[in-house]
N, C-alpha and C positions, 0 to 999 in steps of 0.2 A: 485142171485140178478141180476136185469136187468142192462145192461150197460148204460141205459138211465135214471137211477134214478136221481132225482133232488138232489142237495146238493154239499158238498165239504168234504174234509177229516175229518172235525169235526162232520159231520152228517152221513157219509156213514157207520161208525161203522165196518169197516174191513180194513185190510192192503192189498195192492196190491203189486205185484212184488215178487222177490225171497226172500225166508226165509232161504234157505240152498243151498250150492253148493257142491263142492267136499268133500269127507269124510275128517274130520279133522285129522291132523297128531297127533302122540301121545303127543307131547309137547302142541299142541293147545288144545287137549281134556283135558289135565291136568289143563291148565289155566282156561278153562271153568268150570271144576268140582270144582276147588279149589279157584283160585284167584277171579273169578267172584262172588262167594258166599261172599267173604270178602268185595268187593267194590260195590256190587249191590245196586241200589236205592231201598229203602224199598217199598214194594208193596202197602202199605196203608198209610193213614194219610198225612199231609202236608209235602212237600219237601222243607226244609229250610237249610240254611248254618249251623246253629247250630246242626241240627239233623244229617246232613251228615258228617260234619267236626269237630264238637265239639266246634265251635266258630263262631262268626259273621265274615264274610269275603265277599268281592265282589264275586258275583256269575255269572257264565257264563253257557250257555246252547247251545249245538250243536244238531240240528235236523238232524238225519241221517248222522252219522260221517264216513260212508264208512269203510275204514281200520284204521281209527283213527289217521292218520298222522297229520292232522291239529290240532285235539284235543290235542294230545301229545305235539306238538310244542308249542301251546299256554300255556298249563299247565306248561311246562318247563320254558317258558319265564316269566311266572307270578306265581312263587311258593307260594305266599301269597294269591292267589285267588283260589276259588273253581270252579271246572269244572264238569258239568253234560253232559253226552252224551247218546243218545238213538239211537239204530240201530236195525232193524228187521232181518238183514242178519247175521246169526250165524257166517259165516266165517269171516265177517268183525269184529264182536265182538272179535273173537279169535285173529285177527291181532292187534286190539287195545289193548288187554290184553298183548300181547307181548311187545308193546311199553311201557305200564305201568310198566311191570316187568323190562325190560332192562334199562329204564331210571329212575327207582325207584321213580315213581310219586305217592306221597301220597295225592295229591290234586285232584284226579279224581274219579268220581263215574259213573258207567255205567248201562244202562238198555237195556236188549235184548228184544225188542218189540216196542210197539207204543209210539213214542215220545210225541204225543199230550195227551196221557193219563197221562204221568208224568208231562208234562208242565201244565196241568189243575190243578195239585195239588200244584204247586208253588204259594205262596201267591202273590197277585197283587202287583206290584211295587217293586219286590225283585231282579230282574236281572239287571246286568250291561250290559251284551251283549248276543245277540242271534245270532247264525250262521245257515245259510241254504245254503250249498255249493254244487252245482251240483246235485240238486235233480232230480229224474226221470222226464223228460219233458212231458211224456204222450202226444206226438205230435198230435194225432188224436183229432179232435174237440169233438167227442163223449166221449172222456176220459178226457176232460179238468177238470171235477169235481174232478178228482183224484189228481190234482196238489196241492202241498203244498202251492204254492202261490195262495191262494184264500181268499175270504173275511173272512171266519171263522177262519182259522189259523192265518191270519195277525192280526185280531182283538184280538185274544188270545195273540199273541206276544206283541202287543201294551199294553195290560192290564198287562202283567207280567214285562215289562221293567220299570225301574226307569225313572223319568224325566231326560233327558240328556243321558240316556242309548242308546245303538246302536244296530241296526239290520243290519247284513251283509248278503248279498245275492250274490251268484256267479253262473254263468252258461256258457256253451259253445253252447247253443242251441238257434238259432235266434227266433224260435216260442215262446219259453219260455220267452225270453227277452221282446218281445212285450206284451205277456199276463201279465207278472209280472208288467210291468210299467203301464198297464191299471188298474190293481188291485190297485197299490199304489196311483194312482191318486184319488182313492176314500177315501184315508186315509190322506189327507193333513192336517186335524185337529189334527191327532195323530203324524205324522212323518214329519220331514224336510229332504229332500234329501241333503246329504252332497256332493255337486258337485261344481266344479269351471270351468268346461269345459270338452271336450272329454277325456282328459287324466285321469280325475277322474274315468271314468269307463273302460278305455282301459288299464291302467297301474295298476298293483297289488299294493295295499296300503302297507305301512310299517306294519310289524307284521302279514302279511297274507302270509303264506308259500305256495309254489307250491307243490302240491301233485303229486303222480305218475299218478293219473287219469288225472290231468290237463296237465302234460307233454305229456301223450299219446294223448290227444285231440289235442294238438298243433302239435306235431311232426309226429304222425302217420296218423291222420285224417285231419290235416290242418285246424282245427277249430280255430276261434277267440274266446277269452275268455273275458267275461265282469264281472266287479266288481262293486257292488253297496253298498253304506253305507247310512243308514237312521237313523237319530237321533230322539229319542222320545222327543216330546215337553212336556213342563211342564204343 
C-alpha cells in the first residue's frame, strides 16, 4: 500500500504500528488463551450493553487502551457501567487482562484488533463516553492520514455518542495537538469543547488517571501533556 494513499483510518483498511512485542510470559499467555475468550467482544452483530453485559447500562469505549490502566481504573470507579476496550498490541491486551483478573472487573469487554471495526458495530447514540488517550502521533506529514484524530473516526465517534456524551482525548505530542484541534474545528456542529481556560487542557480532569506512559512522558522525556474534553451536542 502506498504511504501517500488518500484517506484516514476509516478508509485505509489496515492497522499500522506494533501488533506484538516481547514473548508473553506464561501467566500472560494463560490470560490470552482463557480469560480473553470469556470477555472478548463478539466478532459479529451489533455491540450493545445488553449483549455484552446482559443488561442496559451506560456504555464506555476506549480506542487503543495500551496496557489497560486507564480502562481498568474507570471500570473500577464505575462498576455499574460497561466498558469496551480495543487494542491491536497483544502485549497490551495481556497487561489489560491482568488488571481485569487482579481487580475482579466484571464490567470490561476487550477486543484484540481494530477499534474502529468494533466501534462501527455499536448502534448510533449508544455510548456515554469515548476515550482516545495518547494515540500514535504519526508526526510525519505523509503519515497524517494514519492518525486516529481525523474526520472519519471523529465522525464515527460523534455518531456513536449519546447527546451530552463525552469524547476525551489526551496527548503529549505538540504536532498531534495542533492537528487534532484543526480537525475538531470542523465538528463544531457535533461537539462543544468543554473548556474554561488554559487549566482545562493543562490539568488532568477528575476521574482521569495518570498512566505509566504519561508518567514516563513527563519525567523521562520532559513532555507536556494536554487533556481535552468534548461534549456531544443534542
